[in-house]
N, C-alpha and C positions, 0 to 999 in steps of 0.2 A: 503494500500500500503506500502511498505517495506521500508525502508530507507537505509537497506545493497542492496549491491551490488548484483547482480543473485548467483555470484562464492560465497561472503560470506552467503547468506541466503542457499545458498545447502549444505553447509559447517554446518551451525548452523541446520538445520533438520538431517543431519546424527547422528551428535549428541545427539541433541536429540531423535533420536533411539534407544539411549545405555541407559541399564537400570538404573532406580536411577536417569536420568539425564533432569532437566527440561528448560522451555525459557531459563533462566537465565544464569546456569551455560554452557548452548550451547554456550551460547554467549561468556562467558567469556574464553570457550575452543578455540572457534575460530580466536578470536584476540587472544587469546596467540602464534597459526600458525603463524597467520599474521604477529606478532611483534618478531619471533620467527626468527635466523638466517636460510639460505637459506637449510644449509648442516647439521643441527640439525634436520630439518624436512625432510629431505634424508633421512635421518637414522633411523627416526620415520617410513615414510611411507615401508618401506623396509622394519623393523623390521615387520609391519601387514601382508606385500606382503609373508616373510618368512613362519610365523605364520600359514597362511594360505596354504602356500604351503607343510610345511613339518610336522605340526602337526596335529596327528589322536587318534584313540584312540587303546587301547591295544586290539587285539585280543582276550585273555583271560579274564580280569578283567573290562575294559574299562576305565583307568586310561588314563591322555594324554601321549602320547609315537612320538619319532619319526621311532620307527621300529615297526613292527607287534608285538610284546610282549615288553613290558612295563621296566624300570629297577627293580621294586618291583619285578616283577614275574620272573624276568630273576636272583634275590638275593637267592642264596642256605643260604644264613644266616636266611631269611626269613621261618617265622614258616608256611609250605604250609597246615597242616590240622585245622590251624584256616582263619577263611576268616570272615571279618567285610563290612557287608552290609548297603552300603551308599544311597543315590539319585543321587547326582550329583561329577564329580571327585572334584569340590571347597572341597565339604565335605570331600574327601578322605585327601585333603590338607591340611586341616586343622586338621584334626586326627594323619596324617604324621607330622606336625609341632611342636606337641604335645612333639615326641621322646620319647613313652612310651609304643607304639605299635609294635611287630614285627613281626606279623601275616602277611595273604596277603588282599586283598579285590577284592569286586564286586560293581560296581556301577551300579546301575538300569536303569541312567536315564529319573527318572523320581517319579511318586508315583501314586496309586490308587487313581483318582478321577472319581467317576461314574458321579456326575454331570458336568464336563468336558467330559465326553467321553473318559475316559480313565480307562480301564480293566486290568485284570493282562498280559493278550498277547500283550498289548502294551508297555509293562518293560521287562528290560532282567529278568525275574522270570526263567523262563524255562531254560534259559543257567546255573541259579545257582543249580539249580536242579542236570545240567549235572554235573557238577563242584564238587557238594556234590557226586555224586557217583564215579566220576571219581578217583581225587583224595584223598580218603579215609579219607576225614575230619573229624574233633573230636566235631568241637565248631562251629555253627556261629553267630556271633555278630551281633545284629540288630540294627542300628543305624541311623536308619530312623528319619526324624523331629518328632517332640511330638506333630505336629497339624493332626487335625484329619486324614487328609489323610495319613500322616507317620504312622500313628498311626496302621489304616486299613491295609499297610501295610504290617506293622511287621506283625501283627494278621495271616494275611493272609500267609504269607510265614512261617509263626510258624508252622503252620495248614497241610504246605505242607507237613513241614519237618519231622513232627512229625515222621511219621513208620521209618526213618533212626536209629533214637536210637541212636542220637550223639545229645551233651548237645546244646540248643538252648537258647543264653542271651539277653538282650534288656539294653542297656544302658539308662539311667531314674537319676542317680544320681546328681543333682544340675543342672539339666538343667531345666527351667522354661519349664510350659503348654503350647505350640501353640507358642514354639520359634523355629525359624530356626535355624538350626548348625551353619551356618555361618555367627551368631552375637553370638557365643559363647566364651567368652575367654578360652585360650590354657591350662588355671590351673585345670577349670570348668569341659575339655572337658576328661582330666589326672584321674579326680575324678568318672567322666561318664563312663568310660573303666574301671576302678578298680571297681566302685557299683555296676556292668554291676548286673541283676536279671535276676533266669529263668524264663523262659517264659513256 
């Protein structure tokens, strides 16, 4: 039996459902909400509601956006002939923070993982191939994670794009094998982009 009120227990359960949040952290979050001034929590809940209502995914690249296409795709200064392929929008944000990449992106929304029943048709590979055809792309940089799923995905995409006679490269330098991209610092990301190897 819980020592918490029903509403507190419900809030704790919501926090526990978040990635990387255990029971103790969820409880700390719930007490933070309880102790915070009402106007602060109203702004917090309003921000959550606004994100759910207004943020969507760019129709072209899959980045977070509040319109049909994101600011990166709409930026005329970006090199549209280079596409950096990532698994999730958070990976795009990480690379963008490095400030050293001036091309565009393509978010797959996952990686090929046969054991989890995720095949090439379940992620945005077909859309990537269409962009390569339509946008006169000269280089595709594969920046998927360096774990088994990320490597499988990179190899599959590389094979699918080979007949286009474009440069296909893979970020590798400084990225530990098996490491997820969102745990890598920005300096390492910059080196990984600069030291990418052809596939």
